[in-house]
PDB file as gemmi writes it, atoms N, CA and C in Angstrom:
CRYST1    1.000    1.000    1.000  90.00  90.00  90.00 P 1                      
ATOM      1  N   MET A   1       0.840  -1.195   0.000  1.00  0.00           N  
ATOM      2  CA  MET A   1       0.000   0.000   0.000  1.00  0.00           C  
ATOM      3  C   MET A   1       0.879   1.250   0.000  1.00  0.00           C  
ATOM      4  N   GLY A   2       2.034   1.162   0.652  1.00  0.00           N  
ATOM      5  CA  GLY A   2       2.914   2.330   0.704  1.00  0.00           C  
ATOM      6  C   GLY A   2       3.346   2.760  -0.684  1.00  0.00           C  
ATOM      7  N   GLN A   3       3.750   1.781  -1.514  1.00  0.00           N  
ATOM      8  CA  GLN A   3       4.209   2.115  -2.861  1.00  0.00           C  
ATOM      9  C   GLN A   3       3.077   2.774  -3.652  1.00  0.00           C  
ATOM     10  N   HIS A   4       1.871   2.251  -3.502  1.00  0.00           N  
ATOM     11  CA  HIS A   4       0.730   2.798  -4.252  1.00  0.00           C  
ATOM     12  C   HIS A   4       0.540   4.276  -3.897  1.00  0.00           C  
ATOM     13  N   GLU A   5       0.668   4.599  -2.606  1.00  0.00           N  
ATOM     14  CA  GLU A   5       0.476   5.983  -2.174  1.00  0.00           C  
ATOM     15  C   GLU A   5       1.591   6.866  -2.727  1.00  0.00           C  
ATOM     16  N   HIS A   6       2.812   6.325  -2.764  1.00  0.00           N  
ATOM     17  CA  HIS A   6       3.937   7.121  -3.268  1.00  0.00           C  
ATOM     18  C   HIS A   6       3.729   7.480  -4.734  1.00  0.00           C  
ATOM     19  N   GLN A   7       3.282   6.518  -5.524  1.00  0.00           N  
ATOM     20  CA  GLN A   7       3.110   6.769  -6.956  1.00  0.00           C  
ATOM     21  C   GLN A   7       1.957   7.752  -7.191  1.00  0.00           C  
ATOM     22  N   ASN A   8       0.839   7.520  -6.516  1.00  0.00           N  
ATOM     23  CA  ASN A   8      -0.336   8.376  -6.728  1.00  0.00           C  
ATOM     24  C   ASN A   8      -0.372   9.480  -5.674  1.00  0.00           C  
ATOM     25  N   PRO A   9      -0.982  10.621  -5.989  1.00  0.00           N  
ATOM     26  CA  PRO A   9      -1.127  11.702  -5.015  1.00  0.00           C  
ATOM     27  C   PRO A   9      -1.874  11.204  -3.789  1.00  0.00           C  
ATOM     28  N   THR A  10      -1.544  11.744  -2.639  1.00  0.00           N  
ATOM     29  CA  THR A  10      -2.149  11.276  -1.392  1.00  0.00           C  
ATOM     30  C   THR A  10      -3.666  11.260  -1.511  1.00  0.00           C  
ATOM     31  N   PRO A  11      -4.280  10.072  -1.414  1.00  0.00           N  
ATOM     32  CA  PRO A  11      -5.741   9.977  -1.537  1.00  0.00           C  
ATOM     33  C   PRO A  11      -6.456  10.731  -0.424  1.00  0.00           C  
ATOM     34  N   THR A  12      -5.744  10.973   0.690  1.00  0.00           N  
ATOM     35  CA  THR A  12      -6.379  11.657   1.821  1.00  0.00           C  
ATOM     36  C   THR A  12      -6.799  13.060   1.425  1.00  0.00           C  
ATOM     37  N   TYR A  13      -5.905  13.821   0.813  1.00  0.00           N  
ATOM     38  CA  TYR A  13      -6.249  15.207   0.466  1.00  0.00           C  
ATOM     39  C   TYR A  13      -7.308  15.225  -0.633  1.00  0.00           C  
ATOM     40  N   LEU A  14      -7.273  14.219  -1.518  1.00  0.00           N  
ATOM     41  CA  LEU A  14      -8.303  14.139  -2.558  1.00  0.00           C  
ATOM     42  C   LEU A  14      -9.663  13.940  -1.904  1.00  0.00           C  
ATOM     43  N   ASN A  15      -9.692  13.105  -0.867  1.00  0.00           N  
ATOM     44  CA  ASN A  15     -10.952  12.847  -0.174  1.00  0.00           C  
ATOM     45  C   ASN A  15     -11.454  14.112   0.498  1.00  0.00           C  
ATOM     46  N   ARG A  16     -10.544  14.877   1.093  1.00  0.00           N  
ATOM     47  CA  ARG A  16     -10.970  16.098   1.787  1.00  0.00           C  
ATOM     48  C   ARG A  16     -11.655  17.043   0.803  1.00  0.00           C  
ATOM     49  N   GLU A  17     -11.100  17.179  -0.394  1.00  0.00           N  
ATOM     50  CA  GLU A  17     -11.707  18.065  -1.390  1.00  0.00           C  
ATOM     51  C   GLU A  17     -13.082  17.544  -1.806  1.00  0.00           C  
ATOM     52  N   LYS A  18     -13.153  16.253  -2.082  1.00  0.00           N  
ATOM     53  CA  LYS A  18     -14.419  15.660  -2.525  1.00  0.00           C  
ATOM     54  C   LYS A  18     -15.390  15.501  -1.356  1.00  0.00           C  
ATOM     55  N   GLY A  19     -14.846  15.375  -0.141  1.00  0.00           N  
ATOM     56  CA  GLY A  19     -15.707  15.179   1.015  1.00  0.00           C  
ATOM     57  C   GLY A  19     -16.309  13.789   1.025  1.00  0.00           C  
ATOM     58  N   SER A  20     -15.621  12.829   0.396  1.00  0.00           N  
ATOM     59  CA  SER A  20     -16.163  11.471   0.331  1.00  0.00           C  
ATOM     60  C   SER A  20     -16.109  10.816   1.708  1.00  0.00           C  
ATOM     61  N   GLY A  21     -14.989  11.006   2.420  1.00  0.00           N  
ATOM     62  CA  GLY A  21     -14.846  10.380   3.725  1.00  0.00           C  
ATOM     63  C   GLY A  21     -13.616   9.496   3.760  1.00  0.00           C  
ATOM     64  N   PRO A  22     -13.266   8.965   4.929  1.00  0.00           N  
ATOM     65  CA  PRO A  22     -12.058   8.152   5.091  1.00  0.00           C  
ATOM     66  C   PRO A  22     -12.178   6.787   4.415  1.00  0.00           C  
ATOM     67  N   SER A  23     -13.378   6.331   4.142  1.00  0.00           N  
ATOM     68  CA  SER A  23     -13.556   5.004   3.552  1.00  0.00           C  
ATOM     69  C   SER A  23     -12.844   4.886   2.203  1.00  0.00           C  
ATOM     70  N   PRO A  24     -13.118   5.781   1.238  1.00  0.00           N  
ATOM     71  CA  PRO A  24     -12.465   5.673  -0.076  1.00  0.00           C  
ATOM     72  C   PRO A  24     -10.953   5.842   0.030  1.00  0.00           C  
ATOM     73  N   SER A  25     -10.499   6.644   0.996  1.00  0.00           N  
ATOM     74  CA  SER A  25      -9.057   6.878   1.122  1.00  0.00           C  
ATOM     75  C   SER A  25      -8.367   5.587   1.533  1.00  0.00           C  
ATOM     76  N   ALA A  26      -8.988   4.832   2.443  1.00  0.00           N  
ATOM     77  CA  ALA A  26      -8.388   3.581   2.897  1.00  0.00           C  
ATOM     78  C   ALA A  26      -8.420   2.552   1.768  1.00  0.00           C  
ATOM     79  N   LYS A  27      -9.596   2.276   1.252  1.00  0.00           N  
ATOM     80  CA  LYS A  27      -9.729   1.328   0.135  1.00  0.00           C  
ATOM     81  C   LYS A  27     -10.695   1.905  -0.892  1.00  0.00           C  
ATOM     82  N   PRO A  28     -10.182   2.628  -1.888  1.00  0.00           N  
ATOM     83  CA  PRO A  28     -11.051   3.247  -2.890  1.00  0.00           C  
ATOM     84  C   PRO A  28     -11.831   2.209  -3.688  1.00  0.00           C  
ATOM     85  N   PRO A  29     -13.170   2.279  -3.712  1.00  0.00           N  
ATOM     86  CA  PRO A  29     -13.975   1.344  -4.505  1.00  0.00           C  
ATOM     87  C   PRO A  29     -13.674   1.480  -5.985  1.00  0.00           C  
ATOM     88  N   ARG A  30     -14.090   0.505  -6.777  1.00  0.00           N  
ATOM     89  CA  ARG A  30     -13.792   0.539  -8.213  1.00  0.00           C  
ATOM     90  C   ARG A  30     -14.353   1.813  -8.840  1.00  0.00           C  
ATOM     91  N   ALA A  31     -15.529   2.214  -8.423  1.00  0.00           N  
ATOM     92  CA  ALA A  31     -16.146   3.426  -8.990  1.00  0.00           C  
ATOM     93  C   ALA A  31     -15.255   4.633  -8.712  1.00  0.00           C  
ATOM     94  N   VAL A  32     -14.754   4.729  -7.478  1.00  0.00           N  
ATOM     95  CA  VAL A  32     -13.899   5.867  -7.116  1.00  0.00           C  
ATOM     96  C   VAL A  32     -12.606   5.810  -7.917  1.00  0.00           C  
ATOM     97  N   GLN A  33     -12.060   4.604  -8.084  1.00  0.00           N  
ATOM     98  CA  GLN A  33     -10.810   4.473  -8.836  1.00  0.00           C  
ATOM     99  C   GLN A  33     -11.002   4.987 -10.258  1.00  0.00           C  
ATOM    100  N   ARG A  34     -12.142   4.688 -10.866  1.00  0.00           N  
ATOM    101  CA  ARG A  34     -12.386   5.146 -12.235  1.00  0.00           C  
ATOM    102  C   ARG A  34     -12.449   6.668 -12.265  1.00  0.00           C  
ATOM    103  N   ALA A  35     -13.186   7.263 -11.322  1.00  0.00           N  
ATOM    104  CA  ALA A  35     -13.341   8.721 -11.300  1.00  0.00           C  
ATOM    105  C   ALA A  35     -11.990   9.389 -11.049  1.00  0.00           C  
ATOM    106  N   SER A  36     -11.290   8.942 -10.003  1.00  0.00           N  
ATOM    107  CA  SER A  36      -9.998   9.546  -9.677  1.00  0.00           C  
ATOM    108  C   SER A  36      -8.931   9.090 -10.672  1.00  0.00           C  
ATOM    109  N   GLY A  37      -9.142   7.951 -11.303  1.00  0.00           N  
ATOM    110  CA  GLY A  37      -8.161   7.439 -12.267  1.00  0.00           C  
ATOM    111  C   GLY A  37      -7.917   8.436 -13.382  1.00  0.00           C  
ATOM    112  N   ALA A  38      -8.961   9.152 -13.775  1.00  0.00           N  
ATOM    113  CA  ALA A  38      -8.800  10.137 -14.848  1.00  0.00           C  
ATOM    114  C   ALA A  38      -7.857  11.243 -14.375  1.00  0.00           C  
ATOM    115  N   GLN A  39      -7.966  11.620 -13.101  1.00  0.00           N  
ATOM    116  CA  GLN A  39      -7.121  12.689 -12.559  1.00  0.00           C  
ATOM    117  C   GLN A  39      -5.683  12.200 -12.412  1.00  0.00           C  
ATOM    118  N   TRP A  40      -5.525  10.941 -11.995  1.00  0.00           N  
ATOM    119  CA  TRP A  40      -4.171  10.415 -11.823  1.00  0.00           C  
ATOM    120  C   TRP A  40      -3.456  10.415 -13.162  1.00  0.00           C  
TER     121      TRP A  40                                                      
END                                                                             
């Protein structure tokens, strides 16, 4: 999980902007991955 966070921008700050909550930051669902995947 550490490597994944290093490669991608910290999901925590992305969650704060979206206001999704800590759940997606810990384990982003497939739907969230697709949405944020475009940004990554």
